[in-house]
N, CA, C and O atoms as CSV, one atom per row, in Angstrom:
chain,resi,resn,atom,element,x,y,z
A,1,UNK,N,N,-5.238,39.735,-7.918
A,1,UNK,CA,C,-5.863,38.223,-8.181
A,1,UNK,C,C,-5.456,37.980,-9.596
A,1,UNK,O,O,-5.145,38.888,-10.367
A,2,UNK,N,N,-5.473,36.582,-9.933
A,2,UNK,CA,C,-4.830,35.977,-11.055
A,2,UNK,C,C,-5.588,36.809,-12.623
A,2,UNK,O,O,-4.962,37.136,-13.632
A,3,UNK,N,N,-6.861,36.950,-12.404
A,3,UNK,CA,C,-7.500,37.642,-13.672
A,3,UNK,C,C,-6.824,39.049,-13.876
A,3,UNK,O,O,-6.661,39.376,-15.051
A,4,UNK,N,N,-6.428,39.884,-12.954
A,4,UNK,CA,C,-5.887,41.219,-13.303
A,4,UNK,C,C,-4.412,40.928,-13.869
A,4,UNK,O,O,-3.863,41.872,-14.437
A,5,UNK,N,N,-3.810,39.876,-13.782
A,5,UNK,CA,C,-2.770,39.787,-14.226
A,5,UNK,C,C,-2.810,39.183,-15.906
A,5,UNK,O,O,-1.812,39.157,-16.626
A,6,UNK,N,N,-4.004,38.783,-16.266
A,6,UNK,CA,C,-4.177,38.172,-17.423
A,6,UNK,C,C,-4.368,36.619,-17.556
A,6,UNK,O,O,-4.590,36.017,-18.606
A,7,UNK,N,N,-4.244,36.091,-16.326
A,7,UNK,CA,C,-4.061,34.883,-16.072
A,7,UNK,C,C,-5.423,33.920,-16.147
A,7,UNK,O,O,-6.404,34.378,-15.562
A,8,UNK,N,N,-5.553,32.833,-16.706
A,8,UNK,CA,C,-7.071,32.003,-16.852
A,8,UNK,C,C,-6.875,31.075,-15.639
A,8,UNK,O,O,-5.925,30.309,-15.475
A,9,UNK,N,N,-7.960,31.272,-14.784
A,9,UNK,CA,C,-7.802,30.196,-13.804
A,9,UNK,C,C,-8.583,29.118,-14.457
A,9,UNK,O,O,-9.558,29.344,-15.174
A,10,UNK,N,N,-8.068,27.801,-14.153
A,10,UNK,CA,C,-8.537,26.615,-14.334
A,10,UNK,C,C,-8.791,26.050,-12.981
A,10,UNK,O,O,-8.087,26.320,-12.008
A,11,UNK,N,N,-9.969,25.144,-12.950
A,11,UNK,CA,C,-10.494,24.349,-11.639
A,11,UNK,C,C,-9.209,23.230,-11.829
A,11,UNK,O,O,-8.696,22.750,-12.840
A,12,UNK,N,N,-8.941,23.049,-10.393
A,12,UNK,CA,C,-8.054,21.891,-10.113
A,12,UNK,C,C,-9.028,20.753,-9.573
A,12,UNK,O,O,-9.839,20.895,-8.658
A,13,UNK,N,N,-8.851,19.870,-10.139
A,13,UNK,CA,C,-9.519,18.467,-10.079
A,13,UNK,C,C,-8.642,17.312,-9.222
A,13,UNK,O,O,-7.532,16.923,-9.586
A,14,UNK,N,N,-9.165,16.953,-8.319
A,14,UNK,CA,C,-8.525,15.898,-7.774
A,14,UNK,C,C,-8.081,14.528,-8.339
A,14,UNK,O,O,-8.837,13.998,-9.154
A,15,UNK,N,N,-7.057,13.964,-8.030
A,15,UNK,CA,C,-6.671,12.776,-8.827
A,15,UNK,C,C,-7.328,11.594,-7.853
A,15,UNK,O,O,-7.370,11.550,-6.624
A,16,UNK,N,N,-7.729,10.833,-8.654
A,16,UNK,CA,C,-8.501,9.454,-8.249
A,16,UNK,C,C,-7.865,8.171,-8.716
A,16,UNK,O,O,-7.433,8.127,-9.867
A,17,UNK,N,N,-7.775,7.196,-7.979
A,17,UNK,CA,C,-7.496,5.948,-8.286
A,17,UNK,C,C,-8.552,5.001,-8.496
A,17,UNK,O,O,-9.184,5.162,-7.452
A,18,UNK,N,N,-9.109,4.207,-9.078
A,18,UNK,CA,C,-10.242,3.244,-9.245
A,18,UNK,C,C,-9.602,1.742,-9.299
A,18,UNK,O,O,-8.965,1.383,-10.289
A,19,UNK,N,N,-9.757,1.101,-8.456
A,19,UNK,CA,C,-9.389,-0.355,-8.659
A,19,UNK,C,C,-10.537,-1.155,-9.013
A,19,UNK,O,O,-11.591,-0.922,-8.421
A,20,UNK,N,N,-10.494,-2.028,-9.855
A,20,UNK,CA,C,-11.733,-2.721,-10.632
A,20,UNK,C,C,-11.254,-4.195,-10.712
A,20,UNK,O,O,-10.221,-4.508,-11.302
A,21,UNK,N,N,-12.072,-5.086,-10.079
A,21,UNK,CA,C,-11.771,-6.696,-10.387
A,21,UNK,C,C,-13.015,-7.234,-11.176
A,21,UNK,O,O,-14.184,-7.217,-10.788
A,22,UNK,N,N,-12.432,-7.807,-12.588
A,22,UNK,CA,C,-13.311,-8.220,-13.307
A,22,UNK,C,C,-13.142,-9.906,-13.202
A,22,UNK,O,O,-12.159,-10.383,-12.635
A,23,UNK,N,N,-14.177,-10.748,-13.793
A,23,UNK,CA,C,-14.091,-12.194,-13.749
A,23,UNK,C,C,-12.962,-12.537,-14.477
A,23,UNK,O,O,-12.581,-11.824,-15.405
A,24,UNK,N,N,-12.177,-13.923,-14.039
A,24,UNK,CA,C,-11.092,-14.473,-14.776
A,24,UNK,C,C,-11.608,-14.976,-15.956
A,24,UNK,O,O,-10.749,-15.066,-16.834
A,25,UNK,N,N,-12.455,-15.251,-16.203
A,25,UNK,CA,C,-13.087,-15.799,-17.664
A,25,UNK,C,C,-13.526,-15.004,-18.519
A,25,UNK,O,O,-14.031,-15.532,-19.509
A,26,UNK,N,N,-13.503,-13.692,-18.468
A,26,UNK,CA,C,-13.914,-12.359,-18.978
A,26,UNK,C,C,-12.939,-12.437,-20.034
A,26,UNK,O,O,-11.744,-12.671,-19.853
A,27,UNK,N,N,-13.600,-12.193,-21.348
A,27,UNK,CA,C,-12.684,-11.756,-22.719
A,27,UNK,C,C,-11.959,-10.367,-22.549
A,27,UNK,O,O,-12.394,-9.426,-21.886
A,28,UNK,N,N,-10.980,-10.394,-23.139
A,28,UNK,CA,C,-10.141,-9.003,-23.030
A,28,UNK,C,C,-11.121,-8.129,-23.694
A,28,UNK,O,O,-11.029,-6.999,-23.214
A,29,UNK,N,N,-12.074,-8.208,-24.659
A,29,UNK,CA,C,-12.642,-7.256,-25.418
A,29,UNK,C,C,-13.987,-6.526,-24.458
A,29,UNK,O,O,-14.391,-5.363,-24.443
A,30,UNK,N,N,-14.423,-7.664,-23.749
A,30,UNK,CA,C,-15.398,-7.166,-22.750
A,30,UNK,C,C,-14.715,-6.507,-21.517
A,30,UNK,O,O,-15.323,-5.742,-20.769
A,31,UNK,N,N,-13.594,-6.808,-21.378
A,31,UNK,CA,C,-12.687,-5.879,-20.047
A,31,UNK,C,C,-12.581,-4.586,-20.652
A,31,UNK,O,O,-13.071,-3.583,-20.134
A,32,UNK,N,N,-11.892,-4.581,-21.838
A,32,UNK,CA,C,-11.640,-3.280,-22.409
A,32,UNK,C,C,-13.245,-2.210,-22.732
A,32,UNK,O,O,-13.223,-0.979,-22.705
A,33,UNK,N,N,-14.372,-2.957,-22.988
A,33,UNK,CA,C,-15.476,-2.201,-22.977
A,33,UNK,C,C,-15.508,-1.540,-21.686
A,33,UNK,O,O,-15.504,-0.312,-21.596
A,34,UNK,N,N,-15.539,-2.318,-20.679
A,34,UNK,CA,C,-16.018,-1.621,-19.476
A,34,UNK,C,C,-15.151,-0.769,-18.842
A,34,UNK,O,O,-15.640,-0.042,-17.977
A,35,UNK,N,N,-13.617,-0.665,-19.140
A,35,UNK,CA,C,-12.877,0.210,-19.058
A,35,UNK,C,C,-13.126,1.614,-19.945
A,35,UNK,O,O,-12.936,2.804,-19.692
A,36,UNK,N,N,-13.584,0.972,-20.974
A,36,UNK,CA,C,-13.708,2.455,-21.891
A,36,UNK,C,C,-14.945,3.180,-21.427
A,36,UNK,O,O,-15.127,4.391,-21.561
A,37,UNK,N,N,-15.716,2.388,-20.910
A,37,UNK,CA,C,-17.154,3.170,-20.304
A,37,UNK,C,C,-16.536,4.285,-18.959
A,37,UNK,O,O,-16.677,5.506,-18.884
A,38,UNK,N,N,-16.028,3.607,-18.266
A,38,UNK,CA,C,-15.341,4.436,-17.259
A,38,UNK,C,C,-14.541,5.680,-17.767
A,38,UNK,O,O,-14.792,6.789,-17.297
A,39,UNK,N,N,-13.604,5.511,-18.701
A,39,UNK,CA,C,-12.970,6.509,-19.144
A,39,UNK,C,C,-13.893,7.446,-19.812
A,39,UNK,O,O,-13.538,8.621,-19.721
A,40,UNK,N,N,-14.978,7.230,-20.456
A,40,UNK,CA,C,-16.108,7.881,-21.029
A,40,UNK,C,C,-16.704,8.995,-20.347
A,40,UNK,O,O,-16.808,10.171,-20.694
A,41,UNK,N,N,-17.145,8.284,-19.117
A,41,UNK,CA,C,-17.586,9.311,-17.931
A,41,UNK,C,C,-16.680,10.329,-17.392
A,41,UNK,O,O,-17.115,11.413,-17.003
A,42,UNK,N,N,-15.278,9.982,-17.350
A,42,UNK,CA,C,-14.373,10.792,-16.803
A,42,UNK,C,C,-14.186,12.206,-17.959
A,42,UNK,O,O,-14.111,13.414,-17.730
A,43,UNK,N,N,-14.157,11.471,-19.172
A,43,UNK,CA,C,-13.907,12.362,-19.895
A,43,UNK,C,C,-15.242,13.543,-20.268
A,43,UNK,O,O,-15.053,14.753,-20.387
A,44,UNK,N,N,-16.262,13.015,-20.375
A,44,UNK,CA,C,-17.508,13.664,-20.197
A,44,UNK,C,C,-17.894,14.637,-19.255
A,44,UNK,O,O,-18.714,15.527,-19.480
A,45,UNK,N,N,-17.139,14.411,-17.927
A,45,UNK,CA,C,-17.380,15.429,-17.091
A,45,UNK,C,C,-15.808,16.340,-16.855
A,45,UNK,O,O,-15.391,16.779,-15.783
A,46,UNK,N,N,-15.197,16.431,-18.100
A,46,UNK,CA,C,-14.082,17.031,-18.013
A,46,UNK,C,C,-12.835,17.022,-17.655
A,46,UNK,O,O,-11.983,17.911,-17.657
A,47,UNK,N,N,-12.802,15.603,-17.255
A,47,UNK,CA,C,-11.531,14.893,-16.545
A,47,UNK,C,C,-10.383,14.293,-17.447
A,47,UNK,O,O,-10.623,14.192,-18.650
A,48,UNK,N,N,-9.449,13.983,-17.081
A,48,UNK,CA,C,-8.573,13.359,-17.559
A,48,UNK,C,C,-8.136,11.732,-17.303
A,48,UNK,O,O,-8.016,11.209,-16.195
A,49,UNK,N,N,-7.989,11.258,-18.250
A,49,UNK,CA,C,-7.615,9.636,-17.648
A,49,UNK,C,C,-6.049,9.483,-17.930
A,49,UNK,O,O,-5.590,9.320,-19.061
A,50,UNK,N,N,-5.298,9.555,-16.779
A,50,UNK,CA,C,-3.770,9.425,-16.787
A,50,UNK,C,C,-3.201,8.121,-17.150
A,50,UNK,O,O,-2.197,8.045,-17.858
A,51,UNK,N,N,-3.854,7.025,-16.653
A,51,UNK,CA,C,-3.202,5.827,-16.756
A,51,UNK,C,C,-4.104,4.907,-16.534
A,51,UNK,O,O,-4.930,5.169,-15.659
A,52,UNK,N,N,-4.207,3.605,-17.239
A,52,UNK,CA,C,-4.910,2.531,-16.960
A,52,UNK,C,C,-3.817,1.228,-17.059
A,52,UNK,O,O,-3.142,0.963,-18.053
A,53,UNK,N,N,-3.818,0.639,-16.035
A,53,UNK,CA,C,-3.076,-0.209,-15.510
A,53,UNK,C,C,-3.730,-1.664,-15.374
A,53,UNK,O,O,-4.503,-1.854,-14.435
A,54,UNK,N,N,-3.425,-2.793,-16.355
A,54,UNK,CA,C,-3.786,-4.155,-16.005
A,54,UNK,C,C,-2.935,-4.830,-15.183
A,54,UNK,O,O,-1.993,-5.408,-15.725
A,55,UNK,N,N,-3.058,-4.895,-13.902
A,55,UNK,CA,C,-1.770,-5.322,-13.077
A,55,UNK,C,C,-2.179,-7.050,-12.968
A,55,UNK,O,O,-1.686,-7.761,-12.092
A,56,UNK,N,N,-2.985,-7.480,-13.826
A,56,UNK,CA,C,-2.811,-9.142,-14.169
A,56,UNK,C,C,-3.958,-9.601,-13.592
A,56,UNK,O,O,-4.902,-8.864,-13.307
A,57,UNK,N,N,-3.920,-11.115,-13.350
A,57,UNK,CA,C,-4.834,-12.172,-13.232
A,57,UNK,C,C,-4.405,-12.749,-11.861
A,57,UNK,O,O,-3.252,-13.180,-11.890
A,58,UNK,N,N,-4.976,-12.858,-10.775
A,58,UNK,CA,C,-4.969,-13.378,-9.600
A,58,UNK,C,C,-6.065,-14.196,-8.931
A,58,UNK,O,O,-7.273,-14.019,-9.095
A,59,UNK,N,N,-5.419,-15.232,-8.053
A,59,UNK,CA,C,-6.758,-16.023,-7.657
A,59,UNK,C,C,-7.034,-15.542,-5.933
A,59,UNK,O,O,-6.232,-15.281,-5.036
A,60,UNK,N,N,-8.558,-15.570,-5.967
A,60,UNK,CA,C,-8.817,-15.222,-4.760
A,60,UNK,C,C,-8.676,-16.276,-3.538
A,60,UNK,O,O,-8.488,-17.455,-3.838
A,61,UNK,N,N,-8.749,-15.951,-2.343
A,61,UNK,CA,C,-8.481,-16.920,-1.276
A,61,UNK,C,C,-9.802,-17.300,-1.064
A,61,UNK,O,O,-9.721,-18.324,-0.386
A,62,UNK,N,N,-11.023,-17.035,-1.275
A,62,UNK,CA,C,-12.065,-17.817,-1.428
A,62,UNK,C,C,-12.951,-17.243,-2.477
A,62,UNK,O,O,-12.886,-16.131,-3.000
A,63,UNK,N,N,-14.000,-18.457,-2.733
A,63,UNK,CA,C,-14.830,-18.158,-4.048
A,63,UNK,C,C,-15.612,-16.777,-3.930
A,63,UNK,O,O,-15.977,-16.485,-2.792
A,64,UNK,N,N,-15.887,-15.978,-4.854
A,64,UNK,CA,C,-16.596,-14.839,-4.815
A,64,UNK,C,C,-17.766,-14.840,-5.787
A,64,UNK,O,O,-17.612,-15.066,-6.987
A,65,UNK,N,N,-18.910,-14.585,-5.239
A,65,UNK,CA,C,-20.010,-14.708,-5.849
A,65,UNK,C,C,-20.133,-13.465,-7.108
A,65,UNK,O,O,-19.802,-12.298,-6.898
A,66,UNK,N,N,-20.563,-13.864,-8.169
A,66,UNK,CA,C,-20.772,-13.240,-9.279
A,66,UNK,C,C,-22.178,-12.156,-8.937
A,66,UNK,O,O,-23.209,-12.576,-8.412
A,67,UNK,N,N,-21.965,-10.727,-9.347
A,67,UNK,CA,C,-23.128,-10.212,-9.220
A,67,UNK,C,C,-24.059,-10.477,-10.275
A,67,UNK,O,O,-23.589,-10.876,-11.340
A,68,UNK,N,N,-25.413,-10.313,-10.158
A,68,UNK,CA,C,-26.646,-10.660,-10.777
A,68,UNK,C,C,-26.492,-11.920,-11.845
A,68,UNK,O,O,-27.023,-11.976,-12.954
A,69,UNK,N,N,-25.849,-12.665,-11.389
A,69,UNK,CA,C,-25.893,-14.024,-12.170
A,69,UNK,C,C,-25.367,-14.987,-11.124
A,69,UNK,O,O,-24.872,-14.604,-10.065
A,70,UNK,N,N,-25.529,-16.550,-11.557
A,70,UNK,CA,C,-25.509,-17.648,-10.828
A,70,UNK,C,C,-24.057,-18.002,-10.813
A,70,UNK,O,O,-23.332,-17.506,-11.675
A,71,UNK,N,N,-23.632,-18.701,-10.037
A,71,UNK,CA,C,-22.141,-19.185,-10.089
A,71,UNK,C,C,-21.363,-18.462,-9.193
A,71,UNK,O,O,-21.880,-17.590,-8.494
A,72,UNK,N,N,-20.172,-18.726,-9.135
A,72,UNK,CA,C,-19.094,-17.917,-8.385
A,72,UNK,C,C,-17.616,-18.012,-9.092
A,72,UNK,O,O,-17.537,-18.949,-9.886
A,73,UNK,N,N,-16.580,-17.317,-8.968
A,73,UNK,CA,C,-15.464,-17.377,-9.609
A,73,UNK,C,C,-14.189,-17.582,-8.466
A,73,UNK,O,O,-14.402,-17.342,-7.277
A,74,UNK,N,N,-13.144,-17.946,-8.841
A,74,UNK,CA,C,-12.121,-18.250,-8.059
A,74,UNK,C,C,-10.931,-17.368,-8.363
A,74,UNK,O,O,-9.888,-17.489,-7.721
A,75,UNK,N,N,-11.073,-16.491,-9.324
A,75,UNK,CA,C,-9.915,-15.567,-9.533
A,75,UNK,C,C,-10.368,-14.383,-10.613
A,75,UNK,O,O,-11.357,-14.670,-11.287
A,76,UNK,N,N,-9.784,-13.146,-10.841
A,76,UNK,CA,C,-10.031,-12.239,-11.414
A,76,UNK,C,C,-9.054,-11.734,-12.260
A,76,UNK,O,O,-7.935,-12.243,-12.329
A,77,UNK,N,N,-9.501,-10.476,-13.103
A,77,UNK,CA,C,-8.307,-9.504,-13.575
A,77,UNK,C,C,-8.527,-8.305,-12.759
A,77,UNK,O,O,-9.619,-7.855,-12.414
A,78,UNK,N,N,-7.095,-7.733,-12.430
A,78,UNK,CA,C,-7.336,-6.680,-11.366
A,78,UNK,C,C,-6.825,-5.351,-12.628
A,78,UNK,O,O,-6.006,-5.503,-13.535
A,79,UNK,N,N,-7.443,-4.371,-12.369
A,79,UNK,CA,C,-7.357,-3.357,-13.439
A,79,UNK,C,C,-7.132,-1.781,-12.488
A,79,UNK,O,O,-8.097,-1.482,-11.784
A,80,UNK,N,N,-6.204,-1.042,-12.469
A,80,UNK,CA,C,-6.401,0.247,-12.024
A,80,UNK,C,C,-6.477,1.371,-13.049
A,80,UNK,O,O,-5.891,1.368,-14.131
A,81,UNK,N,N,-7.298,2.367,-12.562
A,81,UNK,CA,C,-7.634,3.435,-13.497
A,81,UNK,C,C,-7.321,4.835,-12.784
A,81,UNK,O,O,-8.036,5.224,-11.861
A,82,UNK,N,N,-6.337,5.504,-13.199
A,82,UNK,CA,C,-5.960,6.640,-12.674
A,82,UNK,C,C,-6.564,8.233,-13.183
A,82,UNK,O,O,-6.046,8.553,-14.253
A,83,UNK,N,N,-7.067,8.772,-12.905
A,83,UNK,CA,C,-7.825,9.968,-13.521
A,83,UNK,C,C,-8.110,11.194,-12.671
A,83,UNK,O,O,-8.557,11.023,-11.537
A,84,UNK,N,N,-7.920,12.230,-13.064
A,84,UNK,CA,C,-8.394,13.453,-12.819
A,84,UNK,C,C,-9.867,13.883,-13.021
A,84,UNK,O,O,-10.219,13.965,-14.197
A,85,UNK,N,N,-10.772,14.166,-12.089
A,85,UNK,CA,C,-12.193,14.548,-12.325
A,85,UNK,C,C,-12.765,15.422,-11.545
A,85,UNK,O,O,-12.152,15.586,-10.490
A,86,UNK,N,N,-13.857,16.140,-11.692
A,86,UNK,CA,C,-14.556,16.482,-10.419
A,86,UNK,C,C,-15.108,15.538,-9.670
A,86,UNK,O,O,-15.307,14.370,-10.006
A,87,UNK,N,N,-15.420,16.173,-8.391
A,87,UNK,CA,C,-15.745,14.985,-7.179
A,87,UNK,C,C,-17.436,14.476,-7.747
A,87,UNK,O,O,-17.871,13.327,-7.661
A,88,UNK,N,N,-18.068,15.491,-8.234
A,88,UNK,CA,C,-19.522,15.282,-8.639
A,88,UNK,C,C,-19.604,13.921,-9.458
A,88,UNK,O,O,-20.507,13.116,-9.229
A,89,UNK,N,N,-18.479,13.659,-10.568
A,89,UNK,CA,C,-18.519,12.684,-11.318
A,89,UNK,C,C,-18.421,11.213,-10.731
A,89,UNK,O,O,-18.592,10.189,-11.392
A,90,UNK,N,N,-18.084,11.287,-9.231
A,90,UNK,CA,C,-17.570,10.251,-8.803
A,90,UNK,C,C,-19.082,9.341,-8.563
A,90,UNK,O,O,-18.988,8.134,-8.782
A,91,UNK,N,N,-20.197,9.775,-8.209
A,91,UNK,CA,C,-21.475,9.118,-8.099
A,91,UNK,C,C,-21.768,8.705,-9.278
A,91,UNK,O,O,-22.164,7.540,-9.246
A,92,UNK,N,N,-21.738,9.306,-10.644
A,92,UNK,CA,C,-22.021,8.798,-11.665
A,92,UNK,C,C,-21.187,7.710,-12.048
A,92,UNK,O,O,-21.720,6.791,-12.670
A,93,UNK,N,N,-19.863,7.645,-11.764
A,93,UNK,CA,C,-18.932,6.345,-12.156
A,93,UNK,C,C,-19.445,5.384,-11.227
A,93,UNK,O,O,-19.682,4.299,-11.760
A,94,UNK,N,N,-19.687,5.448,-10.010
A,94,UNK,CA,C,-20.216,4.412,-9.063
A,94,UNK,C,C,-21.615,3.859,-9.528
A,94,UNK,O,O,-21.870,2.668,-9.350
A,95,UNK,N,N,-22.562,4.738,-10.145
A,95,UNK,CA,C,-23.935,4.164,-10.711
A,95,UNK,C,C,-23.469,3.220,-11.780
A,95,UNK,O,O,-23.809,2.037,-11.824
A,96,UNK,N,N,-22.552,3.897,-12.769
A,96,UNK,CA,C,-22.173,3.164,-13.867
A,96,UNK,C,C,-21.715,1.498,-13.962
A,96,UNK,O,O,-22.117,0.610,-14.714
A,97,UNK,N,N,-20.614,1.484,-12.773
A,97,UNK,CA,C,-20.085,0.468,-12.506
A,97,UNK,C,C,-20.915,-0.505,-11.654
A,97,UNK,O,O,-20.743,-1.715,-11.804
A,98,UNK,N,N,-21.869,-0.001,-10.706
A,98,UNK,CA,C,-22.815,-0.864,-10.052
A,98,UNK,C,C,-23.612,-1.590,-11.159
A,98,UNK,O,O,-24.001,-2.735,-10.928
A,99,UNK,N,N,-23.873,-1.025,-12.302
A,99,UNK,CA,C,-24.750,-1.692,-13.252
A,99,UNK,C,C,-23.876,-2.513,-14.371
A,99,UNK,O,O,-24.454,-3.162,-15.244
A,100,UNK,N,N,-22.679,-2.456,-14.303
A,100,UNK,CA,C,-22.040,-3.648,-15.323
A,100,UNK,C,C,-21.954,-4.681,-14.839
A,100,UNK,O,O,-21.586,-4.663,-13.664
A,101,UNK,N,N,-22.202,-5.876,-15.391
A,101,UNK,CA,C,-22.120,-7.187,-14.631
A,101,UNK,C,C,-20.827,-7.828,-15.106
A,101,UNK,O,O,-20.677,-9.044,-14.988
A,102,UNK,N,N,-19.750,-6.942,-15.715
A,102,UNK,CA,C,-18.338,-7.177,-15.836
A,102,UNK,C,C,-17.587,-7.038,-14.821
A,102,UNK,O,O,-16.478,-7.572,-14.800
A,103,UNK,N,N,-18.108,-6.206,-13.664
A,103,UNK,CA,C,-17.274,-6.104,-12.769
A,103,UNK,C,C,-17.686,-6.800,-11.492
A,103,UNK,O,O,-18.883,-6.806,-11.204
A,104,UNK,N,N,-16.882,-7.338,-10.767
A,104,UNK,CA,C,-16.958,-8.032,-9.311
A,104,UNK,C,C,-17.005,-7.172,-8.351
A,104,UNK,O,O,-18.036,-7.085,-7.684
A,105,UNK,N,N,-16.057,-6.478,-8.124
A,105,UNK,CA,C,-15.717,-5.480,-7.191
A,105,UNK,C,C,-15.082,-4.537,-7.486
A,105,UNK,O,O,-14.191,-4.661,-8.326
A,106,UNK,N,N,-15.353,-3.286,-6.877
A,106,UNK,CA,C,-14.489,-1.947,-7.338
A,106,UNK,C,C,-14.427,-0.875,-6.105
A,106,UNK,O,O,-15.398,-0.651,-5.383
A,107,UNK,N,N,-13.304,-0.319,-5.979
A,107,UNK,CA,C,-13.181,0.675,-5.010
A,107,UNK,C,C,-12.741,2.197,-5.795
A,107,UNK,O,O,-12.186,2.162,-6.893
A,108,UNK,N,N,-12.981,3.210,-5.265
A,108,UNK,CA,C,-12.582,4.568,-5.801
A,108,UNK,C,C,-11.837,5.295,-4.733
A,108,UNK,O,O,-12.496,5.524,-3.719
A,109,UNK,N,N,-10.422,5.762,-4.753
A,109,UNK,CA,C,-9.660,6.384,-3.605
A,109,UNK,C,C,-9.200,7.710,-4.189
A,109,UNK,O,O,-8.521,7.869,-5.203
A,110,UNK,N,N,-9.687,8.632,-3.373
A,110,UNK,CA,C,-8.839,9.964,-3.872
A,110,UNK,C,C,-7.683,10.026,-3.259
A,110,UNK,O,O,-7.484,9.796,-2.066
A,111,UNK,N,N,-6.585,10.464,-4.397
A,111,UNK,CA,C,-5.333,10.351,-3.964
A,111,UNK,C,C,-4.816,11.700,-3.622
A,111,UNK,O,O,-3.863,11.685,-2.843
A,112,UNK,N,N,-5.286,13.031,-4.084
A,112,UNK,CA,C,-4.873,14.150,-3.821
A,112,UNK,C,C,-6.037,14.801,-3.124
A,112,UNK,O,O,-5.945,15.961,-2.720
């Protein structure tokens, strides 16, 4: 085994891709705050944020209702966050994002 060779075993964490849509009218500072909160949960759980990618602003094919507020939006900012983290942290991330009023929709995909 690896310990007999003097090697340290590290836990291999799966790679995830989180896709987040935020309202078109949202200021860049509020967008950055939401992404930083996601990254903080990943780091607090021993994970690594590999890449944060703002893929731009796009219009929806239909109006989307805002969560926890009145009105609807016709477009949004699309952000992808790539990270490695223990699978137990995904539940904590979902709880964090579900309470974030700056996020319209999100999905987390396991890549590996």
